[in-house]
Structure formats: structure tokens, C-alpha cells
MIBA-177398 format. One line per field, with one value per residue: residue in three letters; z, x, y of N, C-alpha, C in turn. Coordinates in steps of 0.02 Angstrom, whole numbers. Atoms other than C-alpha are relative to their C-alpha. Layout:
N
kolpa <- ALA:...
n_zz <- Z:...
n_xx <- X:...
n_yy <- Y:...
ca_zz <- Z:...
ca_xx <- X:...
ca_yy <- Y:...
c_zz <- Z:...
c_xx <- X:...
c_yy <- Y:...
This chain:
443
kolpa <- MET:LYS:ILE:ILE:ASN:TYR:LEU:LYS:GLU:ILE:LEU:LYS:LYS:ARG:PHE:ASN:ARG:GLU:ASN:PHE:LEU:ALA:TYR:ILE:LYS:ILE:PHE:GLY:CYS:GLN:GLN:ASN:GLU:ALA:ASP:ALA:GLU:LYS:ILE:CYS:GLY:PHE:LEU:LYS:PHE:LEU:GLY:PHE:ASN:PHE:THR:ASP:ASP:ILE:LEU:VAL:ALA:ASP:LEU:ILE:LEU:PHE:GLU:THR:CYS:ALA:VAL:ARG:HIS:THR:ALA:GLU:GLU:LYS:ILE:LEU:ALA:HIS:ILE:GLY:ASN:LEU:LYS:ASN:ILE:LYS:LYS:ALA:ASN:ASN:ASN:ILE:PHE:ILE:ALA:ILE:CYS:GLY:CYS:MET:VAL:GLU:GLN:GLU:ASN:ILE:ARG:ASN:TYR:ILE:GLN:GLU:LYS:PHE:GLY:PHE:ILE:ASP:LEU:ILE:CYS:GLY:ALA:LYS:ILE:ILE:GLU:ASN:PHE:PRO:GLU:LEU:PHE:TYR:GLU:LYS:LEU:THR:GLY:LYS:LYS:LEU:ASN:ASN:PHE:CYS:ASN:ILE:HIS:VAL:SER:GLN:VAL:LEU:GLN:LYS:ASN:LYS:PHE:LYS:ALA:TRP:VAL:PRO:ILE:ILE:SER:GLY:CYS:ASN:ASN:PHE:CYS:SER:TYR:CYS:ILE:VAL:PRO:TYR:VAL:ARG:GLY:PRO:GLU:LYS:SER:LYS:ASP:TYR:ASN:GLN:ILE:LEU:ASP:TYR:CYS:LYS:LYS:ILE:ILE:LYS:ASN:GLY:SER:LYS:ILE:ILE:THR:LEU:LEU:GLY:GLN:ASN:VAL:ASN:SER:TYR:PHE:TYR:ASN:ASN:PHE:ASN:PHE:SER:ASP:LEU:LEU:LYS:GLU:ILE:ASP:ASN:ILE:ASN:GLY:GLU:PHE:ALA:ILE:ARG:PHE:MET:THR:SER:HIS:PRO:LYS:ASP:PHE:ASN:LYS:ASN:LEU:VAL:ASP:THR:LEU:ALA:SER:LEU:LYS:HIS:PHE:SER:ASN:HIS:LEU:HIS:LEU:PRO:VAL:GLN:SER:GLY:ASN:ASN:LYS:ILE:LEU:LYS:PHE:MET:ASN:ARG:LYS:TYR:THR:ARG:GLU:GLU:TYR:ILE:GLU:LYS:ILE:ASN:TYR:ALA:ARG:GLU:LYS:ILE:LYS:ASN:LEU:VAL:ILE:THR:SER:ASP:ILE:ILE:VAL:GLY:PHE:PRO:GLY:GLU:THR:ASN:LEU:GLU:PHE:GLU:ASP:THR:VAL:SER:LEU:ILE:LYS:LYS:ILE:GLN:PHE:ALA:SER:ILE:PHE:ASN:PHE:ILE:TYR:SER:PRO:ARG:VAL:GLY:THR:ALA:ALA:PHE:ASN:MET:GLN:ASP:ASN:ILE:SER:HIS:ASP:GLU:LYS:VAL:ARG:ARG:ILE:SER:LYS:ILE:ILE:LYS:ILE:GLN:GLU:LYS:ILE:SER:GLN:GLU:PHE:LEU:SER:GLY:PHE:VAL:GLY:THR:ASN:LEU:LYS:VAL:VAL:ILE:GLU:GLU:ASN:PHE:ALA:ASN:LYS:SER:ILE:ALA:ARG:SER:LYS:SER:ASN:LEU:ILE:ILE:GLU:LEU:GLU:GLU:LYS:PHE:ASN:VAL:GLY:ASP:ILE:ILE:SER:VAL:LYS:ILE:ILE:SER:SER:LYS:ARG:ASN:SER:LEU:ILE:GLY:LYS:LYS:ILE
n_zz <- 0:54:59:-12:5:70:33:-21:36:70:0:-10:63:50:-16:-18:-65:-56:-21:58:-8:41:9:8:14:-5:32:-12:-63:-59:12:32:-53:-39:41:3:-65:0:41:-36:-54:31:21:-61:-23:44:-14:32:-32:46:16:38:58:49:36:-38:-16:34:21:7:4:4:-16:46:-7:64:-9:49:58:-11:-44:42:42:-45:-17:60:9:-50:23:55:-26:-29:53:-4:-62:14:50:-35:-44:18:-57:-38:8:4:-6:5:-34:-15:39:70:41:5:64:51:51:-30:-13:65:22:-39:21:67:4:-53:-8:-53:-64:-21:-30:-2:-49:-8:-67:-20:-20:-38:-51:32:18:-17:47:65:-8:-1:67:45:-18:5:58:-24:-30:-72:-23:-71:-34:-45:-60:-46:-47:2:16:-59:15:-26:-3:17:-59:-56:-39:42:29:48:-13:50:-26:56:64:56:-3:37:14:71:18:73:17:-42:25:-56:0:53:-14:-66:-5:-43:-72:-39:-68:-34:-58:-58:-55:20:-5:-72:-26:26:-34:-67:5:17:-55:-53:22:-1:50:-30:48:35:56:34:71:49:49:-34:-64:-35:24:-29:-29:-3:-49:-37:-33:46:-15:-67:-47:1:-33:-72:-27:1:-51:-66:-12:-47:29:20:73:35:56:60:54:66:11:-9:54:-30:4:-55:-62:-28:-69:-46:-1:-35:-71:-23:-3:-56:-62:-6:-37:38:66:11:15:69:48:71:34:67:29:72:34:-37:45:0:66:7:-47:31:54:-33:-33:-70:-39:-51:25:-37:-61:-46:-25:-50:-59:-35:-31:-56:-55:-28:-39:-59:-48:-16:-16:31:56:57:60:63:55:67:51:70:44:71:20:66:3:-55:21:-49:-54:-41:-37:-53:-56:-40:-35:-55:-51:-38:-45:-50:-47:-33:-13:-26:60:52:55:63:58:65:23:40:33:-11:47:-32:-44:36:19:55:62:-2:39:-41:41:-41:18:-55:-32:-43:-58:-43:-31:-53:-58:-31:-40:-60:-43:-31:-49:-55:-38:-48:-51:-40:-42:-53:-44:-39:-45:-58:-51:-34:-70:-30:-15:34:-11:67:7:42:57:37:-19:53:-31:-71:-4:0:30:-40:24:-54:4:55:63:16:-1:-44:3:-64:10:-42:23:-48:24:40:-39:-63:-3:-43:4:27:6:68:-5:63:53:67:54:-7:-63:-60:-35:-71:-48:-54:-63
n_xx <- 20:-34:43:57:-24:-16:64:28:-36:24:68:-5:-20:53:60:-22:28:-23:54:34:71:23:72:12:69:8:59:9:13:-39:-69:-33:-12:-57:-61:-14:-26:-71:-36:2:-49:-66:-4:-5:-68:-41:14:61:65:52:48:60:1:-46:-35:-58:-41:-63:6:69:1:64:2:54:41:14:55:53:-20:18:-52:-59:15:-1:-69:-34:21:-38:-70:-2:5:-64:-44:-8:-37:-70:-23:-12:-59:-30:-35:46:-11:65:-5:62:-13:58:22:15:-60:-28:23:-49:31:12:-65:-26:42:-19:-67:4:44:-16:-72:-23:0:-68:-10:55:-16:58:16:-44:-66:10:-52:-61:9:-58:-54:19:-1:-71:-28:27:-27:-73:-25:-45:32:-13:33:16:15:56:-23:-33:54:19:71:43:70:29:72:41:40:-36:43:17:-62:3:-55:-2:-26:-11:7:14:59:-6:66:14:70:-5:11:-43:-67:-46:-57:-47:-34:-33:-39:25:4:-61:16:-51:-31:45:-27:-1:69:15:-40:29:64:-15:-25:53:49:-32:-1:68:47:60:30:-52:31:-46:15:-25:51:35:-35:6:-47:-65:-37:-72:-35:50:49:54:35:28:-56:-19:53:-4:-58:15:51:-32:-38:34:23:70:1:43:-32:40:-40:30:65:4:30:45:-24:-47:32:23:26:-56:-10:58:-9:-53:28:47:-39:-41:30:-9:29:46:68:18:-27:12:-9:28:33:-3:61:40:17:-55:-32:-42:-56:-47:-34:-45:-54:1:-16:50:69:47:19:-57:-6:53:-17:-54:29:42:-44:-32:50:15:-56:-24:57:5:-46:19:-26:4:-21:-7:42:-12:57:-15:-56:16:45:48:69:41:17:-60:-4:50:-28:-39:50:28:-52:-5:58:-7:-54:12:-64:4:-11:-38:-30:26:-40:14:-58:-47:-47:-71:-43:-43:38:37:67:-6:15:68:48:40:58:47:-5:-18:62:23:-45:19:64:-12:-34:48:47:-35:-11:65:15:-48:12:54:-27:-47:37:31:-54:-25:54:1:-47:27:15:-55:-62:-58:-65:-23:-63:7:-45:-8:40:23:33:15:25:-49:18:-30:12:8:-43:24:-9:56:-17:44:-8:11:10:-48:-68:-44:-68:-11:-32:35:49:55:63:54:67:24:65:36:-40:5:-6:-61:-34:41:-9:-9:-12:-43:34
n_yy <- -70:-35:4:-45:-69:-11:-9:-64:-52:2:-27:-73:-30:10:-39:-67:-19:41:44:28:17:57:10:72:17:72:30:71:35:-14:22:-57:-49:25:-9:-72:-20:19:-49:-64:4:-12:-70:-39:8:-42:-70:-22:-8:20:-53:18:-44:29:-53:-24:59:15:70:23:73:33:72:17:60:33:47:-13:-39:-70:-29:-14:-58:-58:-13:-25:-70:-39:-3:-47:-68:-19:-24:-73:-15:16:-49:-64:9:64:30:42:72:34:73:38:63:42:58:-14:0:67:26:-21:-43:-66:-30:-23:-56:-59:-20:-29:-59:-48:4:-44:36:13:66:47:52:44:24:55:-25:-61:-3:-26:-70:-41:12:-28:-73:-19:9:-50:-65:-3:35:52:60:10:61:9:-63:12:36:-47:-16:-71:-6:10:-11:-62:10:-58:-11:31:44:57:27:55:47:54:63:45:-35:44:43:63:26:-8:-8:-10:-71:-43:-14:-5:47:-17:-63:4:61:54:-14:1:-22:-39:30:2:-40:-71:-25:-9:-56:-62:-11:-23:-69:-49:-1:-40:-70:-29:25:29:46:36:36:46:-5:48:18:55:3:63:51:-16:56:-15:43:40:-42:-18:-63:4:-9:-70:-38:13:-35:-72:-11:2:-62:-45:-63:-6:-4:48:34:12:29:5:28:72:39:50:70:11:-22:63:0:-13:-72:-29:14:-45:-68:-1:1:-60:-56:-62:4:-55:25:-18:48:-15:64:-10:59:-15:23:48:55:48:5:-59:8:47:-36:-49:38:-20:60:15:-4:-43:35:-1:-68:-10:40:-36:-60:23:22:-60:-37:41:-1:-67:-42:-66:-3:-42:32:-38:42:-28:32:-18:15:-3:42:28:57:1:-10:-36:46:8:-63:2:39:-47:-40:40:10:-63:-2:53:-14:-64:-34:-68:-41:35:-38:27:-17:30:37:-39:45:-15:36:49:45:52:-25:-47:36:27:-40:-46:-19:-39:-71:-45:-22:54:1:-57:18:50:-29:-46:40:22:-58:-18:51:-4:-61:14:46:-38:-47:40:22:-56:-24:45:-24:-59:13:40:-35:27:-31:-19:-36:-60:7:-62:-58:-44:-58:13:68:53:64:53:67:48:59:43:-36:-43:-72:-39:-72:-32:-71:-35:10:33:9:60:53:11:54:-23:37:-41:28:-9:-33:8:31:-29:49:40:-14:-10:-64:15:-53:25:15
ca_zz <- 1195:1064:928:1005:1023:844:784:884:802:629:673:734:569:466:557:604:782:954:992:869:842:779:711:728:646:685:575:623:773:948:889:779:930:1026:882:871:1058:1033:895:999:1143:1029:958:1133:1179:1030:1095:1000:1072:992:907:838:707:554:481:620:628:585:570:507:534:481:562:431:420:284:348:229:57:111:248:118:4:149:198:20:9:169:99:-60:43:114:-54:-33:146:87:-59:59:173:102:271:345:374:322:373:324:437:478:393:232:172:203:41:-103:-227:-108:-59:-242:-279:-139:-193:-374:-343:-183:-206:-69:68:169:255:234:378:374:525:523:549:663:794:668:652:750:633:476:541:575:402:314:409:398:243:351:404:589:657:824:860:939:1061:1138:1229:1172:1120:1262:1251:1269:1330:1252:1408:1571:1644:1495:1434:1276:1307:1149:1197:1027:851:684:649:593:561:380:383:198:202:311:257:432:418:261:329:508:477:578:764:879:1066:1169:1310:1461:1590:1490:1482:1671:1708:1595:1674:1848:1792:1715:1857:1982:1877:1885:1740:1785:1627:1556:1382:1316:1127:985:827:929:1111:1169:1062:1163:1207:1267:1352:1407:1473:1390:1394:1552:1641:1588:1647:1818:1842:1791:1906:2053:2031:2172:2126:2076:1891:1765:1639:1463:1305:1120:1008:1047:915:955:898:1040:1169:1280:1450:1533:1483:1544:1711:1725:1687:1817:1948:1915:2032:1903:1747:1669:1637:1455:1317:1134:1034:846:769:593:532:602:457:457:269:270:425:332:179:297:367:544:609:720:695:748:877:950:965:1057:1174:1217:1252:1362:1464:1485:1545:1665:1744:1740:1826:1735:1581:1443:1270:1109:935:751:604:417:294:107:107:-70:-106:52:14:100:199:258:308:408:509:564:610:715:802:851:924:1015:1092:1134:1118:1215:1052:887:754:583:420:238:165:92:-40:-2:-137:-90:21:-25:-30:-159:-294:-238:-345:-267:-343:-207:-258:-155:-123:-52:61:125:156:257:364:394:456:577:641:675:767:870:918:999:1089:1149:1213:1311:1380:1437:1511:1628:1719:1767:1956:1984:2055:1959:1995:1849:1789:1723:1548:1468:1502:1383:1440:1606:1575:1609:1511:1615:1584:1695:1731:1603:1469:1475:1436:1567:1544:1699:1706:1822:1792:1879:1866:1728:1808:1961:2012:2080:2115:2017:2014:1840:1817:1633:1471:1295:1129:1163:1339:1515:1615:1792:1948:2080:2238
ca_xx <- 12551:12679:12559:12414:12515:12576:12396:12342:12476:12419:12238:12288:12372:12229:12089:12192:12128:12170:12000:11908:11723:11644:11468:11406:11245:11184:11064:10987:10997:11068:11221:11262:11243:11364:11489:11474:11508:11673:11725:11671:11778:11930:11890:11866:12037:12109:12033:11869:11710:11542:11415:11238:11278:11353:11406:11533:11607:11787:11744:11580:11543:11392:11361:11255:11121:11087:10933:10810:10827:10737:10868:11007:10921:10901:11084:11146:11045:11128:11299:11260:11218:11395:11470:11440:11506:11666:11678:11667:11803:11912:11997:11839:11864:11715:11697:11560:11553:11440:11340:11293:11472:11509:11413:11537:11413:11368:11549:11601:11455:11506:11688:11640:11501:11563:11750:11760:11736:11897:11868:11754:11750:11631:11548:11663:11817:11746:11877:12010:11942:12089:12215:12120:12100:12287:12330:12214:12284:12469:12482:12576:12531:12515:12477:12395:12350:12189:12290:12369:12201:12173:11995:11870:11682:11597:11420:11294:11188:11280:11129:11098:11234:11244:11348:11386:11408:11405:11431:11377:11244:11237:11050:11039:10855:10814:10767:10911:11074:11152:11254:11334:11378:11425:11494:11476:11437:11580:11550:11644:11761:11655:11770:11787:11597:11582:11723:11643:11471:11546:11632:11480:11364:11488:11492:11302:11225:11047:10997:11115:11063:11156:11169:11188:11101:11055:11103:11037:11162:11304:11438:11615:11729:11581:11484:11314:11192:11106:11275:11317:11149:11170:11343:11287:11137:11256:11342:11301:11199:11027:11006:10899:10959:10887:10942:10906:10882:10826:10790:10639:10729:10856:10734:10709:10639:10810:10831:10655:10691:10851:10760:10628:10766:10853:10825:10881:10791:10685:10533:10537:10559:10580:10554:10533:10407:10406:10257:10114:10108:10212:10242:10308:10413:10491:10527:10602:10715:10662:10676:10521:10334:10189:10141:10316:10321:10154:10213:10371:10271:10148:10289:10375:10215:10183:10356:10388:10262:10206:10311:10302:10321:10359:10397:10439:10325:10364:10220:10225:10361:10376:10232:10134:9949:9811:9762:9942:9945:9785:9879:9995:9844:9771:9938:9948:9773:9814:9980:9925:10098:10128:10193:10266:10382:10302:10398:10356:10474:10629:10727:10914:11040:11132:10997:10900:10733:10800:10778:10603:10457:10377:10203:10124:10084:10147:9968:9926:10079:10026:9849:9916:10034:9899:9782:9913:9954:9769:9745:9904:9863:9702:9793:9930:9806:9712:9876:9935:9766:9785:9925:9817:9806:9963:10130:10293:10477:10555:10721:10722:10796:10768:10703:10600:10554:10465:10431:10530:10527:10556:10561:10501:10599:10490:10531:10371:10383:10312:10286:10298:10232:10376:10562:10683:10868:10917:10965:10854:10754:10583:10415:10266:10079:10007:9862:9819:9878:9911:9937:10115:10153:10090:10065:10132:10150:10285:10223
ca_yy <- 8393:8445:8387:8482:8642:8623:8606:8757:8863:8807:8847:9021:9057:8984:9076:9229:9230:9159:9083:8970:8938:8776:8750:8570:8508:8333:8234:8068:7954:7959:7863:8012:8126:8016:8020:8209:8224:8131:8250:8401:8339:8337:8509:8579:8511:8608:8769:8775:8847:8815:8927:8912:9044:8960:9128:9163:8987:8944:8760:8686:8502:8400:8230:8143:8008:7879:7789:7874:7950:8109:8135:8125:8249:8370:8353:8376:8536:8598:8554:8650:8803:8801:8848:9035:9031:8948:9070:9218:9146:9009:8982:8904:8718:8609:8427:8304:8151:8004:7867:7954:7971:7787:7755:7759:7835:7976:8006:8017:8133:8252:8251:8291:8418:8500:8515:8646:8515:8496:8329:8178:8053:7904:7824:7672:7780:7914:7868:7923:8100:8177:8095:8145:8323:8334:8267:8390:8538:8492:8383:8256:8078:8040:7867:7827:8008:7943:7837:7993:8012:8191:8153:8175:8163:8332:8301:8419:8401:8367:8278:8162:8046:7941:7784:7682:7500:7415:7478:7406:7275:7093:7082:7142:7185:7195:7381:7443:7524:7524:7362:7431:7603:7555:7381:7220:7216:7259:7268:7397:7349:7300:7382:7543:7559:7535:7658:7788:7764:7784:7944:8028:7976:8049:8208:8227:8129:8080:7986:7854:7794:7641:7649:7526:7470:7315:7336:7169:7074:7153:7024:7055:6926:6818:6968:6993:7138:7077:7066:7243:7311:7230:7306:7481:7464:7433:7602:7722:7874:7937:7900:7807:7678:7681:7593:7591:7508:7330:7200:7089:6930:6953:7018:6865:6816:6820:7002:7044:6961:7062:7226:7183:7164:7330:7476:7605:7542:7679:7567:7621:7493:7542:7382:7414:7294:7373:7269:7167:7045:6885:6882:7061:7026:6880:6988:7117:6980:7023:6843:6844:6827:6935:6803:6797:6986:6990:6852:6951:7109:7014:6936:7105:7187:7044:7058:7246:7358:7517:7477:7609:7531:7624:7559:7593:7557:7553:7566:7535:7402:7330:7212:7254:7229:7326:7171:7150:7333:7306:7174:7313:7420:7279:7251:7434:7424:7263:7316:7495:7575:7735:7809:7752:7822:7801:7794:7769:7638:7722:7624:7614:7567:7408:7333:7176:7269:7391:7259:7208:7267:7420:7435:7541:7719:7864:7921:7749:7753:7924:7859:7713:7814:7945:7809:7743:7917:7952:7787:7806:7985:7925:7783:7901:8030:7896:7830:8002:8050:7900:7993:8142:8151:8045:8099:8076:8107:8202:8273:8453:8446:8617:8791:8898:9074:9046:8862:8703:8540:8385:8198:8058:7899:7809:7939:8040:8227:8344:8531:8640:8818:8865:8878:8760:8725:8604:8439:8461:8308:8356:8275:8338:8311:8285:8406:8379:8297:8359:8273:8215:8273:8299:8459:8453:8558:8540:8458
c_zz <- -55:-63:6:-7:-72:-40:17:-37:-73:-5:9:-65:-52:12:19:64:53:21:-61:16:-48:-1:-16:-13:-5:-32:24:73:58:-6:-34:51:42:-38:-2:66:7:-38:36:58:-25:-20:61:27:-41:11:-33:51:-53:-8:-37:-64:-50:-35:36:15:-40:-28:-2:-9:-1:18:-34:12:-69:1:-53:-55:11:45:-41:-43:40:16:-59:-15:48:-21:-57:22:29:-51:6:63:-11:-49:33:45:-11:58:44:-15:3:-1:-5:27:3:-52:-74:-44:1:-67:-56:-51:27:12:-65:-26:36:-22:-69:-1:50:16:56:69:18:22:-2:45:13:71:24:26:42:54:-28:-19:20:-49:-68:1:-2:-70:-48:13:-15:-64:18:29:73:23:75:38:52:66:48:52:2:-11:62:-20:32:0:-15:60:58:35:-40:-35:-49:12:-53:29:-55:-64:-55:11:-44:-26:-74:-15:-72:-22:27:-27:55:-1:-51:16:68:12:47:74:33:69:31:61:62:56:-16:5:73:29:-24:34:71:0:-12:53:58:-17:-8:-53:34:-45:-42:-55:-36:-73:-41:-50:27:67:33:-31:25:31:-2:55:47:40:-52:23:70:53:5:37:76:31:1:55:70:15:46:-34:-16:-75:-27:-58:-56:-52:-64:-51:10:-62:31:-2:58:68:32:74:50:6:37:75:30:8:61:67:12:38:-39:-70:-9:-11:-69:-47:-71:-38:-69:-29:-76:-39:44:-40:-7:-68:-10:47:-28:-57:27:33:74:49:62:-32:42:67:51:30:55:65:41:37:61:60:33:44:64:53:22:10:-34:-58:-57:-62:-61:-57:-64:-48:-70:-41:-73:-19:-66:3:55:-26:54:59:46:41:58:58:45:41:60:55:43:50:56:53:40:21:29:-57:-50:-48:-65:-58:-62:-24:-47:-32:10:-47:38:47:-42:-25:-60:-67:-1:-37:47:-42:39:-16:61:37:48:63:49:35:59:61:36:45:65:49:38:56:61:41:53:57:48:48:58:51:46:49:63:55:38:71:35:15:-34:22:-68:4:-45:-55:-36:29:-62:32:74:11:-1:-34:39:-31:59:-10:-59:-66:-23:6:41:-6:67:-10:49:-27:56:-30:-39:41:67:-6:50:-8:-24:1:-71:2:-65:-51:-66:-51:9:66:57:29:74:42:57:63:56
c_xx <- 35:-43:-58:22:17:-65:-31:33:-23:-70:0:17:-56:-59:16:-34:25:-52:-41:-72:-19:-76:-11:-74:-6:-65:-6:-4:45:72:40:15:60:66:20:30:74:41:3:50:70:8:7:72:48:-12:-62:-55:-53:-53:-60:-6:52:42:62:49:64:0:-73:3:-71:10:-62:-34:-15:-61:-54:25:-15:51:61:-12:4:73:39:-18:37:73:7:-1:66:47:14:39:74:30:17:62:29:36:-46:13:-68:11:-69:15:-63:-18:-7:62:38:-21:44:-31:-12:66:30:-38:21:68:-1:-38:19:75:28:1:72:11:-64:20:-61:-8:47:67:-5:53:65:-6:60:58:-14:1:71:29:-24:29:75:28:47:-40:18:-40:-11:-9:-55:23:39:-51:-15:-75:-42:-72:-24:-75:-37:-42:33:-42:-26:63:-16:61:-2:31:15:-10:-13:-61:11:-67:-19:-76:-1:-8:54:71:52:58:53:40:34:37:-29:1:68:-16:59:26:-45:24:2:-70:-16:38:-30:-66:11:22:-56:-54:28:-1:-70:-48:-57:-33:57:-34:54:-20:30:-55:-42:34:-4:39:71:32:74:31:-48:-50:-53:-34:-30:54:20:-51:5:58:-11:-50:29:41:-40:-20:-74:-3:-48:38:-51:45:-41:56:4:-30:-43:27:46:-28:-33:-20:55:13:-57:7:54:-27:-46:37:40:-35:4:-31:-56:-72:-25:34:-19:17:-33:-30:1:-62:-37:-19:60:36:47:59:53:38:48:60:6:10:-44:-68:-40:-16:57:9:-52:16:55:-27:-42:42:32:-49:-19:54:20:-60:5:50:-29:33:-11:29:11:-44:21:-61:24:62:-18:-43:-52:-71:-38:-18:60:12:-49:22:42:-47:-27:51:7:-57:6:52:-12:67:-12:9:38:31:-21:44:-29:65:43:50:72:42:46:-36:-40:-67:3:-19:-70:-47:-43:-57:-53:8:17:-63:-26:43:-18:-65:11:33:-45:-49:33:11:-64:-18:46:-10:-54:25:46:-35:-34:51:23:-53:-4:47:-26:-21:54:60:59:63:30:68:-12:52:15:-44:-18:-40:-11:-26:58:-28:37:-17:-4:49:-19:-4:-60:20:-52:16:-18:-5:42:69:43:70:5:40:-32:-47:-54:-59:-55:-66:-24:-71:-41:47:-12:9:60:36:-50:14:4:12:40:-41:36
c_yy <- 41:2:49:73:19:14:68:58:4:30:76:35:-5:47:72:26:-49:-51:-21:-18:-57:-2:-73:-11:-75:-21:-72:-20:21:-23:56:55:-20:9:73:24:-19:52:68:0:13:73:47:-1:43:74:28:12:-11:54:-29:42:-24:53:26:-57:-2:-71:-19:-76:-26:-74:-28:-67:-29:-44:9:47:75:35:19:61:65:20:28:72:46:8:50:72:25:32:75:20:-12:51:66:-3:-69:-34:-43:-73:-35:-75:-31:-71:-43:-52:14:-6:-66:-32:28:47:70:37:28:61:65:25:35:66:54:-4:43:-34:-20:-72:-41:-58:-43:-27:-55:24:64:8:30:74:43:-8:32:77:26:-4:54:69:6:-31:-57:-58:-4:-60:2:65:-10:-32:45:24:75:8:-16:17:66:-7:65:20:-38:-53:-60:-24:-56:-45:-55:-63:-50:39:-52:-45:-61:-24:2:-5:25:73:46:5:-3:-50:18:63:0:-65:-51:20:-5:29:38:-37:9:46:74:30:14:60:66:16:25:73:50:3:42:74:30:-24:-37:-52:-31:-41:-41:-5:-57:-13:-58:-13:-68:-58:15:-63:15:-43:-36:41:20:63:0:10:73:43:-8:39:76:16:3:62:45:64:-2:11:-53:-30:-8:-33:-1:-14:-76:-33:-55:-72:-17:21:-61:6:14:75:35:-9:44:71:7:5:64:56:66:-3:50:-21:23:-49:22:-64:4:-64:4:-21:-49:-61:-47:-4:60:-3:-47:34:53:-33:18:-58:-9:6:49:-31:1:70:13:-38:35:61:-20:-20:60:39:-37:7:70:46:68:9:42:-29:44:-43:41:-40:24:-19:3:-39:-34:-63:-3:14:39:-44:-10:64:0:-44:44:45:-38:-12:62:6:-51:16:64:33:69:50:-43:51:-33:23:-32:-34:44:-47:23:-43:-48:-48:-50:26:47:-31:-32:47:41:27:39:74:42:23:-54:-5:55:-15:-47:31:50:-37:-22:58:18:-49:6:63:-10:-45:38:48:-36:-23:56:25:-43:23:61:-18:-40:45:-35:37:14:35:60:-3:66:55:41:56:-14:-71:-49:-62:-54:-68:-48:-58:-44:37:41:73:37:74:31:75:41:-16:-30:-7:-65:-50:-14:-60:21:-47:46:-37:15:28:-5:-33:36:-56:-47:10:8:68:-15:61:-29:-10:37
């Protein structure tokens, strides 16, 4: 506590106030949200409150993403906009964290072009944020600050909890920067995960989402992902278990059988396929074929009743011909995903695909992704319309004016024309469907 009190005194002098405000902006995936919640827990412990107004903040922190080039350009533009804020008040503390700054070229660029940044903390060392923060404020080194247990996760939403179970990735898909910015796979301590899940469920969390670049490769002291799921499922309480993201190469029958046996599984599976063509899948280094993917989906649907399946698709991968793209179109029609996330291939420096010849025009890539979006919209609308007239149990997630937004166990979004308390679990009758959501009424 001496260290914490010392830091608080330094912050009081720097900001010239007793109470501090932090502005946090998160770019990218749920893993980034989980990392930001760790940092927010530490800041809260130091006496920070949080604001949505960047102009009144004492501390500004960006949690960054490196998956696509467009995301990096957007983030760099936001960082550039901070210059005038820092110029107006030099005491403001600015931190840039996350995947983007794990790339040496980007980190060097930020240091050279944006010298007003106080702290840069990459995704691999996010656990060391308290130590780095202390060093920047005091100019002194401090080892094992994190082990004093001052850092506590601050959930953005009490009823939804992100639970990282594995960090990093060993797959090295040829288009993906993640293994380079988050490092090799490292599974979290099995008992710590269970203890944390028990704690948040006891405190009211209704949706538990297990996170990792590849959750189904989790392995710690002879406990695999199926073992972990079974233990979490045995915790007392009313909650749903979700997880992301799964890699098809590790999604096997044993895992499907485990999911089918769980009483808390959300019945939602996000299984990124990326392409429907075997040659492109091989160039992507995905380590499965179109036929194997279809077989896995068929087995999952056979074993798990009312399974909702979503996926990711990349179009315009280097060398992808129109015929190979059409294989992806046919796969989408065959599988009938509830929804998909579509992306135009984004070259990433350091990945294997970066050196592949990309001879597809931007206009052609846009044509392809537009075609997929149009096809999937029709499939999604037909899928959602099938729920009209049915009853669903939902969790209230947000309120807007006189309307509530809820989510079903299987991850469907339901709009309610009444206002309920966030976190309430209610039964609703689905009265109509929209493009991406359902309209419900409390029973």
C-alpha cells in the first residue's frame, strides 16, 4: 500500500486535483477489451474514475489493434489528434497499448512522430503496465509491482465477463499478424480460471466468454479445453458459457460431445472458415480442407440441438481466382451461417502472405465482398425469420431511451419496446425479425 499511496500523491501533484479521470478507447477484438479491463482495474485502485469526454481526462489510453492495415491507419489518426490536447495541458498522461505497438516499425514511428506519448506498452507485456506506469511517473525502477496484487479486473459490464484462458498463437496462418504481436500460445492457470469464474458468477455475471486466439488448443497441467468447460459448467448459478475463437483444425468430435453435454453452453459456435477453396486454405496455412470443415459442422449440428453457427471470411487473398472465390460463395450457401464477418485481405508486414503476389484489383475485391454480403444478408434474414412466434429466454444488456437490447443464450440480439433492468433474465415472445436482430415482447 505504501507504493500505491506514493503513486497517488504523485498523481495529485501532476494533475493538481484529488480525483482523477481516465479516458479509455478500445480498438479491435474482445481480447483487447479484456486487457483494457485489467488496466482499468489498476487505475480504479489508484483512484481514477472514467469519462467518455476525452477533453476532461487526466489520463488517455488507447488499446490498439494490428489485425488490419485500415485499423492501424485509423488509430494513428486518433493518436495524431492527441497532439493539441497534450499541447493545451502537458500534464495529461497518454498511453498507447496493445497489439499495434508490438510491431517494431510502428513503435518506432510513434516514438519519432508522436514524441508527446508518455507510455507505450505492447500486448505481450500488458501485465507489466503497473510497473511501467510507476517508472514513467517516478523515474524509478520497480520489480514485481504486479505481484503485489493491486491490479484488479474492472468489468465494463457486470453481467458480461471476458475470461482470457490462453494468450498468443502457434498457428501462423499466412495472413495473420497475431502470433508476432502476442507471441506463442500460453495457457492460463487452470485453478485461477475456475476461481475467477466462480467469483464473477457469484457476483452476478450471466454471460461468461472464454477468450483466446485459439481457445480449443488450451492445455494446462494435463487439463484440456473440454476439461475446463466441464468444470466451469459445474459451477452453481444461472449463466451461459461462450468462447472465441475456435480454430477448425482443433475442433474435434470430443469437443462437440463435451459441448452437447453441458447445461450452460450457449449453443453458439463461432468457427472461422476464411475460405471455401482448398488451394487458398493451403496457402493460408489453415491446416484443414473444405470437406473436413463441412464434416465438422455436420457433426456439431447433429449432436447439438438448435446450434447457431457464425464464421469469418477473407476475400481477395493473394492469387485467389474468381473460380476459387466462387467456392467460398458455394460454401456459404451450403453451411447457411447465421451470420459472418467479411474482410478484404489486408497485407501485414512480417507475415508469409505479405510476400505473395497480389494481382487482384481493389475494385474486384470490393465486388467479391459485396456479393458475399448480399448473399449472407438473405441467409441471415431467413434464419432470423424462423424465430418469429417462438419463445426465448434473454439477458437484458443495454437500455436506449425507452427500449432495451437483450441477447439470447445462443447470442441472438433481441430488441424490446419496453425498458428493463440491465442484467435481468426474462422470457420473451419473438413477434418479428429485422436485418440483424429480432423484435420481442415480454411474456
